[in-house]
Backbone as a chain_set.jsonl record, in Angstrom:
{"seq": "XXXXXXXXXXXXXXXXXXXXXXXXXXXXXXXXXXXXXXXXXXXXXXXXXXXXXXXXXXXXXXXXXXXXXXXXXXXXXXXXXXXXXXXXXXXXXXXXXXXXXXXXXXXXXXXXXXXXXX", "coords": {"N": [[-0.096, -15.235, -66.136], [-0.851, -12.02, -65.023], [-0.482, -8.992, -63.217], [-1.021, -5.718, -63.444], [-0.137, -2.684, -62.39], [-1.162, 0.751, -62.325], [-1.334, 4.374, -62.415], [0.089, 5.62, -60.424], [2.277, 8.272, -59.157], [3.46, 11.673, -58.773], [2.199, 13.723, -56.263], [0.739, 16.491, -54.535], [0.65, 17.117, -50.975], [-2.478, 16.427, -49.456], [-3.731, 15.97, -51.82], [-5.167, 13.771, -54.39], [-5.126, 10.438, -55.716], [-5.806, 7.785, -58.003], [-5.243, 4.452, -58.036], [-4.887, 1.71, -60.275], [-5.274, -1.759, -60.958], [-4.823, -4.05, -63.29], [-5.858, -7.238, -64.077], [-4.957, -10.426, -65.461], [-5.123, -13.693, -66.938], [-6.012, -15.389, -64.94], [-8.784, -16.513, -62.857], [-10.271, -13.927, -62.032], [-12.532, -13.048, -60.524], [-12.798, -14.88, -58.483], [-10.827, -14.409, -56.705], [-9.458, -12.926, -53.808], [-8.477, -9.568, -53.453], [-5.82, -7.286, -52.886], [-4.148, -4.305, -51.767], [-0.841, -3.457, -51.15], [1.89, -1.695, -49.589], [5.227, -0.393, -49.711], [8.173, 0.945, -48.299], [11.624, 1.959, -48.57], [13.743, -0.146, -46.693], [11.794, -1.01, -45.003], [9.214, -3.379, -44.053], [6.833, -4.832, -46.297], [3.562, -3.578, -46.17], [0.109, -4.169, -45.467], [-2.407, -2.376, -47.048], [-5.113, -2.195, -47.936], [-7.875, -4.41, -48.486], [-10.04, -6.549, -50.417], [-12.672, -8.798, -50.62], [-13.441, -11.713, -52.663], [-16.547, -12.449, -54.335], [-18.997, -11.033, -52.373], [-17.52, -8.795, -51.911], [-16.442, -7.625, -49.541], [-14.67, -5.25, -47.582], [-11.517, -4.249, -46.128], [-9.526, -2.072, -44.281], [-6.319, -0.655, -43.533], [-5.544, 0.887, -40.395], [-4.162, 3.26, -40.693], [-5.036, 4.365, -43.046], [-7.739, 4.559, -43.0], [-10.83, 6.024, -43.812], [-9.672, 7.637, -45.681], [-8.657, 6.222, -47.886], [-10.025, 4.079, -50.402], [-10.856, 0.881, -51.405], [-11.852, -0.903, -54.29], [-13.533, -3.047, -56.686], [-13.904, -4.21, -60.044], [-15.336, -6.708, -61.456], [-16.11, -7.292, -64.034], [-14.28, -5.976, -65.551], [-11.96, -7.06, -64.695], [-10.382, -5.728, -62.779], [-8.927, -4.002, -60.05], [-9.182, -1.289, -57.805], [-7.68, 1.515, -56.1], [-8.656, 4.158, -54.466], [-7.264, 7.077, -53.41], [-7.36, 9.554, -51.134], [-6.81, 12.802, -49.593], [-3.996, 12.744, -49.283], [-0.887, 12.087, -47.638], [2.528, 12.885, -46.73], [3.581, 10.623, -45.544], [2.368, 8.611, -46.911], [3.872, 8.079, -49.066], [5.315, 5.676, -51.096], [6.07, 2.509, -52.683], [3.443, 0.992, -54.276], [1.749, -2.065, -54.29], [-0.106, -4.513, -56.023], [-2.007, -7.357, -55.1], [-3.018, -10.703, -55.393], [-5.034, -13.342, -54.214], [-6.124, -16.626, -54.28], [-9.449, -17.642, -53.568], [-10.134, -20.236, -53.481], [-7.864, -21.789, -53.403], [-5.359, -21.277, -51.386], [-2.696, -21.322, -51.951], [-2.304, -20.266, -54.399], [-1.14, -17.367, -55.404], [-0.435, -14.017, -56.36], [1.679, -11.305, -57.34], [1.825, -7.866, -58.322], [3.972, -5.606, -60.194], [4.385, -3.226, -58.993], [3.83, 0.271, -58.283], [4.97, 3.568, -58.122], [4.216, 5.919, -55.646], [4.415, 9.213, -54.782], [4.266, 11.647, -52.383], [4.522, 14.933, -52.098], [5.439, 18.352, -51.64]], "CA": [[-0.721, -14.427, -65.085], [-0.297, -10.672, -64.921], [-1.124, -7.912, -62.474], [-0.342, -4.512, -63.928], [-0.587, -1.485, -61.679], [-0.993, 2.052, -62.968], [-1.957, 5.483, -61.711], [0.978, 6.245, -59.474], [2.895, 9.504, -59.596], [3.773, 12.702, -57.783], [1.029, 14.513, -55.888], [0.966, 17.336, -53.382], [-0.108, 16.743, -49.778], [-3.884, 16.766, -49.552], [-4.245, 15.6, -53.13], [-5.761, 12.455, -54.601], [-4.719, 9.586, -56.823], [-6.492, 6.495, -58.082], [-4.441, 3.365, -58.593], [-5.607, 0.612, -60.917], [-4.529, -3.004, -61.137], [-5.493, -4.864, -64.294], [-5.48, -8.642, -63.93], [-5.208, -11.312, -66.583], [-4.527, -15.014, -66.832], [-6.598, -16.193, -63.864], [-10.203, -16.246, -62.612], [-10.211, -12.749, -61.158], [-13.673, -12.898, -59.617], [-12.69, -15.813, -57.365], [-9.644, -14.035, -55.94], [-9.397, -11.747, -52.966], [-7.484, -8.63, -53.963], [-5.305, -6.383, -51.858], [-3.071, -3.359, -52.047], [0.207, -3.328, -50.151], [2.868, -0.668, -49.914], [6.546, -0.622, -49.113], [9.195, 1.985, -48.385], [12.956, 1.364, -48.403], [14.136, -0.544, -45.359], [10.646, -1.443, -44.21], [8.465, -4.513, -44.583], [5.639, -4.513, -47.063], [2.415, -3.541, -45.267], [-1.207, -4.224, -46.074], [-3.131, -1.104, -47.064], [-6.545, -2.45, -48.037], [-8.2, -5.657, -49.158], [-11.431, -6.742, -50.786], [-12.893, -10.217, -50.858], [-14.199, -12.107, -53.839], [-17.964, -12.559, -53.987], [-19.723, -9.822, -51.971], [-16.617, -7.653, -51.95], [-16.208, -6.977, -48.246], [-13.379, -4.56, -47.574], [-10.813, -4.048, -44.869], [-8.505, -1.055, -44.478], [-5.393, -0.399, -42.436], [-5.937, 2.049, -39.583], [-3.475, 4.463, -41.171], [-5.676, 4.92, -44.242], [-9.195, 4.569, -42.836], [-11.474, 7.304, -44.077], [-8.986, 8.348, -46.762], [-8.474, 5.31, -49.031], [-11.129, 3.162, -50.671], [-10.577, -0.171, -52.378], [-13.038, -1.4, -54.986], [-13.197, -3.948, -57.78], [-14.851, -4.359, -61.146], [-15.065, -8.047, -61.957], [-16.314, -7.304, -65.487], [-13.054, -5.439, -66.16], [-10.8, -7.715, -64.066], [-9.577, -4.628, -62.277], [-9.118, -3.52, -58.691], [-8.799, 0.116, -57.697], [-7.435, 2.11, -54.794], [-8.848, 5.602, -54.467], [-6.503, 7.627, -52.294], [-7.654, 10.972, -50.917], [-6.127, 13.448, -48.451], [-2.693, 12.083, -49.208], [0.118, 12.642, -46.749], [3.892, 12.491, -47.065], [3.785, 9.251, -45.049], [1.795, 7.655, -47.87], [4.861, 7.848, -50.112], [5.739, 4.28, -51.106], [5.7, 1.717, -53.853], [2.182, 0.287, -54.02], [1.688, -3.335, -54.991], [-1.361, -5.242, -56.105], [-1.817, -8.75, -54.667], [-4.189, -11.553, -55.601], [-4.991, -14.652, -53.53], [-7.298, -17.411, -54.635], [-10.384, -18.035, -52.511], [-10.287, -21.687, -53.528], [-6.575, -22.419, -53.139], [-4.537, -20.194, -50.83], [-1.338, -21.397, -52.497], [-2.288, -19.484, -55.64], [-0.981, -15.962, -55.019], [0.313, -13.288, -57.357], [2.025, -9.918, -57.061], [2.147, -6.975, -59.412], [5.345, -5.104, -60.199], [4.42, -2.038, -58.153], [3.776, 1.617, -58.861], [5.475, 4.535, -57.15], [3.411, 7.074, -55.246], [5.215, 10.178, -54.036], [3.479, 12.779, -51.896], [5.504, 15.954, -51.754], [5.17, 19.689, -52.165]], "C": [[-0.037, -13.066, -65.036], [-1.161, -9.809, -64.026], [-0.35, -6.658, -62.823], [-0.943, -3.291, -63.25], [-0.339, -0.243, -62.527], [-1.634, 3.121, -62.101], [-1.085, 6.158, -60.675], [1.577, 7.534, -60.03], [3.2, 10.42, -58.443], [2.522, 13.541, -57.528], [1.364, 15.338, -54.662], [0.198, 16.817, -52.176], [-1.54, 17.267, -49.863], [-4.526, 16.38, -50.864], [-4.766, 14.178, -53.184], [-5.109, 11.749, -55.787], [-5.624, 8.364, -56.834], [-5.576, 5.5, -58.772], [-5.361, 2.317, -59.204], [-4.684, -0.594, -61.016], [-5.332, -3.882, -62.084], [-4.96, -6.286, -64.24], [-5.782, -9.429, -65.193], [-4.567, -12.666, -66.31], [-5.034, -15.879, -65.7], [-8.041, -15.735, -63.636], [-10.356, -15.138, -61.581], [-11.323, -12.724, -60.119], [-13.601, -13.826, -58.411], [-11.466, -15.548, -56.497], [-9.924, -12.832, -55.047], [-8.26, -10.875, -53.48], [-7.067, -7.671, -52.855], [-4.315, -5.402, -52.475], [-2.131, -3.353, -50.845], [1.087, -2.149, -50.552], [4.171, -0.931, -49.151], [7.435, 0.581, -49.345], [10.549, 1.339, -48.113], [13.266, 1.056, -46.942], [13.003, -1.015, -44.469], [9.957, -2.629, -44.871], [7.254, -4.005, -45.374], [4.432, -4.581, -46.114], [1.111, -3.537, -46.05], [-1.89, -2.856, -45.954], [-4.637, -1.343, -47.041], [-6.763, -3.758, -48.783], [-9.692, -5.726, -49.433], [-11.618, -8.202, -51.158], [-13.491, -10.455, -52.24], [-15.673, -12.173, -53.424], [-18.581, -11.215, -53.617], [-18.827, -8.595, -51.91], [-16.5, -6.904, -50.632], [-14.803, -6.405, -48.214], [-12.812, -4.438, -46.168], [-9.662, -3.081, -45.141], [-7.577, -0.992, -43.281], [-5.828, 0.855, -41.683], [-5.351, 3.344, -40.135], [-4.155, 5.097, -42.377], [-7.199, 4.984, -44.13], [-9.757, 5.969, -43.043], [-10.83, 8.1, -45.196], [-8.867, 7.5, -48.033], [-9.688, 4.402, -49.16], [-10.715, 2.155, -51.738], [-11.893, -0.611, -53.011], [-12.596, -2.303, -56.125], [-14.308, -3.955, -58.82], [-14.55, -5.706, -61.793], [-15.263, -8.146, -63.473], [-15.063, -6.827, -66.226], [-11.795, -6.092, -65.608], [-9.831, -6.692, -63.488], [-9.941, -4.311, -60.833], [-8.53, -2.118, -58.606], [-8.464, 0.47, -56.256], [-7.555, 3.62, -54.961], [-8.192, 6.168, -53.219], [-6.757, 9.128, -52.224], [-6.876, 11.483, -49.709], [-4.749, 12.847, -48.23], [-1.716, 12.86, -48.341], [1.508, 12.2, -47.207], [4.175, 11.052, -46.644], [3.192, 8.189, -45.969], [2.757, 7.36, -49.015], [5.413, 6.428, -50.011], [5.554, 3.71, -52.501], [4.471, 0.898, -53.483], [2.092, -0.938, -54.925], [0.281, -3.913, -54.943], [-1.079, -6.716, -55.803], [-3.108, -9.509, -54.839], [-4.002, -12.888, -54.89], [-6.276, -15.396, -53.826], [-8.142, -17.749, -53.417], [-10.447, -19.561, -52.403], [-9.001, -22.418, -53.166], [-5.607, -21.344, -52.686], [-3.1, -20.229, -51.335], [-1.204, -20.59, -53.779], [-2.306, -18.009, -55.279], [-0.114, -15.276, -56.049], [0.533, -11.854, -56.911], [2.187, -9.153, -58.361], [3.563, -6.44, -59.246], [5.498, -3.841, -59.373], [4.35, -0.74, -58.939], [4.138, 2.623, -57.774], [4.465, 5.649, -56.917], [4.289, 7.973, -54.386], [4.35, 11.378, -53.683], [4.458, 13.831, -51.382], [5.082, 17.288, -52.355], [6.375, 20.201, -52.95]], "O": [[1.19, -12.971, -65.011], [-2.39, -9.872, -64.061], [0.84, -6.551, -62.53], [-2.089, -2.915, -63.498], [0.582, -0.205, -63.343], [-2.382, 2.818, -61.172], [-1.483, 7.172, -60.101], [1.414, 7.852, -61.208], [3.201, 10.007, -57.283], [1.872, 14.007, -58.464], [2.184, 14.93, -53.839], [-0.814, 16.137, -52.343], [-1.779, 18.399, -50.285], [-5.747, 16.457, -51.004], [-4.805, 13.471, -52.177], [-4.614, 12.379, -56.721], [-6.146, 7.958, -55.796], [-5.186, 5.676, -59.926], [-6.464, 2.072, -58.716], [-3.468, -0.455, -61.143], [-6.391, -4.395, -61.723], [-3.754, -6.51, -64.345], [-6.741, -9.137, -65.907], [-3.601, -12.774, -65.554], [-4.543, -16.991, -65.507], [-8.464, -14.703, -64.156], [-10.549, -15.403, -60.395], [-11.076, -12.411, -58.954], [-14.277, -13.584, -57.412], [-11.109, -16.369, -55.652], [-10.54, -11.854, -55.47], [-7.213, -11.376, -53.89], [-7.871, -7.3, -52.0], [-3.739, -5.636, -53.537], [-2.558, -3.259, -49.694], [1.041, -1.67, -51.685], [4.198, -1.59, -48.112], [7.456, 1.163, -50.43], [10.613, 0.28, -47.488], [13.074, 1.898, -46.066], [13.223, -1.38, -43.314], [10.09, -2.859, -46.073], [6.739, -2.911, -45.141], [4.298, -5.534, -45.346], [1.022, -2.979, -47.143], [-1.935, -2.266, -44.875], [-5.351, -0.763, -46.224], [-5.943, -4.162, -49.607], [-10.497, -5.062, -48.78], [-10.828, -8.772, -51.911], [-13.977, -9.534, -52.896], [-15.988, -11.966, -52.253], [-18.679, -10.336, -54.472], [-19.324, -7.47, -51.862], [-16.462, -5.674, -50.617], [-13.864, -6.995, -48.75], [-13.529, -4.513, -45.17], [-8.917, -3.246, -46.106], [-7.991, -1.243, -42.149], [-6.409, 1.77, -42.267], [-5.978, 4.4, -40.052], [-3.879, 6.252, -42.699], [-7.872, 5.416, -45.065], [-9.235, 6.956, -42.525], [-11.368, 9.122, -45.621], [-8.968, 8.03, -49.139], [-10.299, 4.009, -48.167], [-10.281, 2.527, -52.828], [-12.921, -0.681, -52.339], [-11.419, -2.323, -56.487], [-15.481, -3.737, -58.515], [-13.616, -5.825, -62.586], [-14.649, -8.992, -64.123], [-14.814, -7.215, -67.367], [-10.685, -5.73, -65.998], [-8.619, -6.782, -63.683], [-11.11, -4.346, -60.449], [-7.525, -1.804, -59.244], [-8.909, -0.19, -55.317], [-6.673, 4.271, -55.522], [-8.529, 5.779, -52.101], [-6.41, 9.873, -53.141], [-6.354, 10.704, -48.911], [-4.39, 12.486, -47.109], [-1.71, 14.09, -48.308], [1.641, 11.252, -47.981], [4.926, 10.343, -47.314], [3.484, 7.002, -45.821], [2.489, 6.49, -49.843], [5.919, 6.027, -48.963], [4.963, 4.34, -53.378], [4.475, 0.188, -52.477], [2.319, -0.87, -56.133], [-0.419, -3.804, -53.937], [-0.045, -7.253, -56.2], [-4.177, -9.019, -54.474], [-2.93, -13.49, -54.959], [-7.374, -14.869, -53.647], [-7.613, -18.099, -52.362], [-10.776, -20.102, -51.347], [-9.046, -23.545, -52.674], [-5.09, -20.583, -53.504], [-2.363, -19.259, -51.162], [-0.09, -20.268, -54.194], [-3.341, -17.462, -54.899], [0.834, -15.869, -56.562], [-0.289, -11.264, -56.211], [2.624, -9.703, -59.372], [4.262, -6.773, -58.288], [6.619, -3.425, -59.079], [4.756, -0.667, -60.099], [3.66, 2.53, -56.643], [3.932, 6.239, -57.857], [4.84, 7.533, -53.377], [3.78, 12.034, -54.555], [5.129, 13.638, -50.367], [4.461, 17.351, -53.416], [6.343, 21.315, -53.473]]}, "num_chains": 1, "name": "protein.A"}
């Protein structure tokens, strides 16, 4: 099982980034997918999630209207489009998968750093 994030980097305030998470080794289409983020000394927080099946989404209040989560089941990939980035968005972003059929089956990616700074 692998979740490999990419797309992180340094961006100026107001800029955009798109994160990708490529999944392998499990039935991607039957897993809910989420993006979390974490800064030093703080707990990991949920940023956005998308269900399996119809792909309903849910976003944290702090990113509503700026971030969009989406998935491509044909490519086993989940995305996080991040617009109007702020310094407070600086964090390590993690991809997370949870099985719809067995909640005990959960996987984390290794994380990708996003830094918003001028």
